[in-house]
C-alpha positions as CSV (number, residue, x, y, z in Angstrom):
1,M,-67.2,-8.6,76.7
2,S,-69.6,-9.5,79.5
3,E,-66.8,-9.9,82.1
4,Q,-66.5,-6.9,84.4
5,R,-63.4,-5.4,85.9
6,T,-62.6,-6.1,89.5
7,S,-63.4,-3.2,91.7
8,A,-62.5,-4.4,95.2
9,I,-59.5,-5.7,97.1
10,G,-59.2,-9.4,96.8
11,G,-61.2,-9.6,93.6
12,M,-58.3,-11.0,91.5
13,E,-57.3,-13.7,94.0
14,T,-59.4,-16.4,92.4
15,S,-59.6,-15.0,88.9
16,F,-57.5,-16.7,86.3
17,G,-58.6,-14.6,83.4
18,F,-62.3,-15.1,83.0
19,R,-62.2,-18.4,85.0
20,N,-62.9,-18.6,88.7
21,V,-60.5,-20.9,90.4
22,G,-60.1,-22.1,94.0
23,E,-58.0,-20.4,96.6
24,G,-54.4,-21.2,96.0
25,E,-54.9,-22.4,92.5
26,K,-54.2,-19.2,90.6
27,Q,-50.4,-19.0,91.2
28,P,-49.5,-22.5,89.7
29,L,-51.6,-21.7,86.7
30,V,-49.9,-18.3,86.2
31,N,-46.5,-20.0,86.7
32,D,-47.3,-22.4,83.9
33,V,-48.2,-19.5,81.6
34,F,-44.9,-17.8,82.0
35,H,-42.8,-21.0,81.8
36,R,-44.4,-21.5,78.4
37,V,-43.9,-18.0,77.1
38,A,-40.6,-17.0,78.7
39,G,-38.4,-17.5,75.7
40,R,-40.6,-15.3,73.5
41,Y,-41.9,-13.0,76.1
42,D,-40.2,-9.8,74.9
43,V,-40.9,-10.5,71.2
44,M,-44.6,-11.0,72.0
45,N,-44.6,-7.7,74.0
46,D,-43.5,-6.0,70.8
47,L,-46.2,-7.6,68.8
48,M,-49.0,-7.3,71.4
49,S,-48.4,-3.5,71.9
50,A,-47.0,-2.6,68.4
51,G,-43.8,-1.7,70.2
52,M,-45.5,0.8,72.5
53,H,-44.4,-1.1,75.6
54,R,-40.9,0.2,75.1
55,L,-42.1,3.8,75.2
56,W,-44.2,3.1,78.3
57,K,-41.3,1.5,80.1
58,D,-39.0,4.4,79.1
59,A,-41.7,6.7,80.6
60,L,-41.6,4.8,83.8
61,V,-37.8,5.2,84.1
62,A,-38.0,8.9,83.2
63,W,-40.6,9.5,85.9
64,L,-38.5,7.5,88.4
65,N,-35.4,9.6,87.4
66,P,-32.9,7.4,89.2
67,P,-30.0,9.3,90.8
68,K,-26.5,8.7,89.5
69,R,-25.0,7.4,92.8
70,G,-23.8,4.0,93.8
71,D,-25.8,3.5,97.0
72,W,-29.2,3.7,95.3
73,K,-31.1,0.4,95.2
74,V,-34.3,-0.5,93.2
75,L,-36.3,-3.7,93.5
76,D,-38.0,-4.6,90.3
77,V,-40.8,-7.2,90.9
78,A,-42.1,-9.6,88.3
79,G,-39.4,-8.3,86.1
80,G,-37.7,-11.6,85.3
81,T,-36.3,-10.7,81.8
82,G,-34.7,-7.6,83.2
83,D,-36.3,-5.1,80.8
84,I,-37.1,-2.4,83.5
85,A,-34.0,-3.1,85.6
86,F,-31.6,-2.7,82.7
87,R,-33.2,0.6,81.7
88,I,-32.9,1.9,85.2
89,I,-29.2,1.0,85.5
90,R,-28.5,2.7,82.2
91,A,-30.4,5.8,83.3
92,S,-28.2,6.0,86.4
93,D,-25.1,5.9,84.2
94,G,-24.4,2.4,85.6
95,N,-24.4,3.5,89.3
96,A,-27.7,2.0,90.5
97,H,-28.1,-1.5,91.8
98,A,-31.1,-3.4,90.8
99,T,-32.6,-6.6,92.3
100,V,-34.9,-8.4,89.9
101,L,-37.4,-10.6,91.7
102,D,-39.7,-13.0,89.9
103,I,-41.6,-16.2,91.0
104,N,-40.9,-17.8,87.7
105,G,-37.5,-19.4,87.2
106,S,-37.8,-19.6,83.4
107,M,-38.2,-15.8,83.2
108,L,-35.3,-15.2,85.5
109,E,-33.1,-17.4,83.4
110,V,-33.8,-15.3,80.4
111,G,-32.9,-12.2,82.4
112,R,-29.6,-13.6,83.6
113,E,-28.6,-14.4,80.0
114,R,-29.6,-11.0,78.8
115,A,-27.6,-9.3,81.7
116,E,-24.5,-11.3,80.7
117,K,-24.8,-10.3,77.1
118,Q,-25.3,-6.6,78.0
119,H,-22.5,-6.6,80.5
120,L,-24.8,-5.6,83.4
121,R,-24.3,-8.6,85.6
122,E,-22.4,-6.7,88.3
123,N,-25.3,-4.2,88.7
124,V,-28.1,-6.7,89.1
125,D,-29.2,-9.6,91.3
126,F,-31.8,-12.1,90.4
127,V,-34.1,-13.6,93.1
128,E,-36.7,-16.2,92.7
129,A,-39.4,-15.4,95.2
130,N,-43.1,-14.5,95.7
131,A,-44.2,-10.8,95.5
132,E,-46.6,-11.5,98.4
133,Q,-43.7,-12.5,100.7
134,L,-40.6,-10.6,99.9
135,P,-37.3,-12.1,101.3
136,F,-35.9,-8.7,102.3
137,A,-35.6,-6.7,105.5
138,D,-37.8,-3.6,106.2
139,E,-36.6,-0.4,104.5
140,S,-34.2,-2.1,102.1
141,F,-34.8,-0.2,98.9
142,D,-35.1,3.3,97.5
143,A,-37.6,2.4,94.8
144,Y,-40.0,-0.5,93.9
145,T,-41.0,-1.0,90.3
146,I,-43.4,-3.5,88.7
147,A,-44.4,-3.5,85.1
148,F,-47.2,-5.6,83.7
149,G,-46.9,-8.0,86.7
150,I,-49.2,-6.9,89.5
151,R,-52.4,-8.3,87.8
152,N,-50.8,-11.8,87.8
153,V,-50.3,-11.7,91.6
154,P,-53.2,-13.5,93.4
155,K,-53.2,-11.4,96.5
156,I,-52.5,-7.9,95.2
157,E,-53.1,-6.2,98.5
158,A,-50.4,-8.4,100.1
159,A,-47.9,-7.5,97.4
160,L,-48.7,-3.8,97.9
161,T,-48.2,-4.1,101.6
162,E,-44.9,-5.8,101.0
163,A,-43.8,-3.1,98.6
164,Y,-44.5,-0.5,101.3
165,R,-42.6,-2.5,103.9
166,V,-39.4,-2.9,102.0
167,L,-39.2,0.7,100.9
168,K,-37.1,3.2,102.8
169,P,-38.8,6.3,104.1
170,G,-39.0,8.6,101.1
171,G,-39.0,5.6,98.8
172,R,-41.0,5.5,95.5
173,F,-43.5,3.0,94.2
174,L,-44.1,2.8,90.5
175,C,-46.4,0.3,88.8
176,L,-47.0,0.1,85.0
177,E,-50.0,-1.9,84.1
178,F,-52.6,-2.3,81.3
179,S,-55.7,-0.5,82.2
180,E,-59.1,0.9,81.1
181,V,-59.2,2.7,77.8
182,D,-60.9,6.1,78.2
183,V,-61.1,7.1,74.5
184,P,-64.3,6.5,72.6
185,F,-64.0,4.0,69.7
186,L,-60.4,3.2,70.7
187,D,-61.8,1.0,73.5
188,R,-63.7,-1.1,71.0
189,V,-60.8,-1.4,68.5
190,Y,-58.4,-2.3,71.3
191,E,-60.8,-5.0,72.7
192,A,-61.3,-6.5,69.3
193,W,-57.6,-6.6,68.7
194,S,-56.8,-8.1,72.1
195,F,-59.3,-10.9,72.1
196,N,-59.1,-11.9,68.4
197,A,-55.5,-11.1,67.2
198,I,-53.2,-11.5,70.2
199,P,-54.0,-15.2,70.9
200,R,-53.5,-16.0,67.2
201,I,-50.2,-14.2,67.1
202,G,-49.1,-16.1,70.3
203,Q,-49.9,-19.4,68.6
204,I,-47.8,-18.4,65.6
205,V,-44.8,-16.8,67.3
206,A,-44.7,-18.5,70.7
207,G,-46.3,-21.8,69.7
208,A,-49.1,-21.3,72.3
209,G,-52.3,-19.3,72.1
210,E,-53.8,-20.2,75.4
211,P,-51.3,-18.2,77.6
212,Y,-52.1,-15.1,75.6
213,S,-55.8,-15.6,76.0
214,Y,-55.2,-15.6,79.8
215,L,-53.1,-12.5,79.6
216,V,-55.7,-10.6,77.6
217,E,-58.5,-11.7,79.9
218,S,-56.5,-10.7,83.0
219,I,-56.1,-7.2,81.6
220,R,-59.9,-7.0,81.2
221,K,-60.5,-8.1,84.8
222,F,-57.9,-5.8,86.4
223,P,-59.2,-2.8,88.4
224,N,-59.5,0.5,86.5
225,Q,-57.3,3.4,87.3
226,P,-59.2,4.9,90.3
227,N,-59.9,1.6,91.9
228,F,-56.3,0.4,91.6
229,A,-55.0,3.8,92.9
230,A,-57.3,3.3,95.9
231,M,-55.6,0.0,96.6
232,V,-52.2,1.6,96.5
233,K,-53.4,4.2,99.0
234,A,-54.9,1.5,101.2
235,A,-51.4,0.0,101.4
236,G,-50.1,3.2,103.1
237,F,-48.7,5.1,100.1
238,E,-49.2,8.8,99.9
239,R,-49.3,11.3,96.9
240,V,-50.8,8.5,94.8
241,T,-51.4,9.4,91.2
242,W,-51.4,8.0,87.8
243,R,-50.7,8.8,84.2
244,N,-52.5,7.3,81.2
245,Y,-50.6,6.3,78.1
246,S,-52.1,5.6,74.6
247,G,-55.6,6.5,75.7
248,G,-55.5,4.4,78.9
249,I,-54.3,1.2,77.3
250,A,-51.5,1.4,79.9
251,A,-51.4,3.4,83.1
252,L,-48.4,4.3,85.3
253,Y,-49.1,4.6,89.0
254,S,-46.9,6.5,91.5
255,G,-46.9,6.5,95.3
256,W,-44.5,7.5,98.0
257,K,-43.6,6.1,101.4
258,L,-43.6,9.3,103.5
């Protein structure tokens, strides 16, 4: 692909996949994507990643290692369907309290329905709001998680600054995101699969191929591991590091508010 990854802060603000859009135009376009795919979002994650997203999310929760106490609070951003939040609650033996925040009401509705079915409604709140302007007081949470959502935020640096603000001293930031494959040959196979197969699968399963073309393109534009880690550090986090999964198809970033 001729399109190059973003390497600087602000580079994703006007990037809607491979299209350049005007300032303020990206968020409504992203909202439309997720309104269209909400009902099939988790099914498509299985198909897009051959089920690997489940292992990556389990790895996030294992690295977070939530304590088994009732006063521990996590904010899961862009986590409308509840996938990460529910895993964290279970890992804490039902003691943790999760707040799921998403800008997309359709995704949150799916999450609420899933929470009811899984009898987790008392452990989780659902909030419709923007990651760039969190409606919470300073130092409100013990952990902040975001999985496969940060690249859809127009002003990533603003979201990272907000993440730092709402964390308590000693709080943990964890971000799981598709990243740059660092294994020879796998990178070409993965790119061919992403750009050719995933939009077609989206058309068949979710009835829409265009949203998945955007999602694939947004992955290709997102900063690679060192560049995104630098953005996390610039927001104030310390001890920033990352772990690659599946040859770098996904990367899990960790930082601390110390």
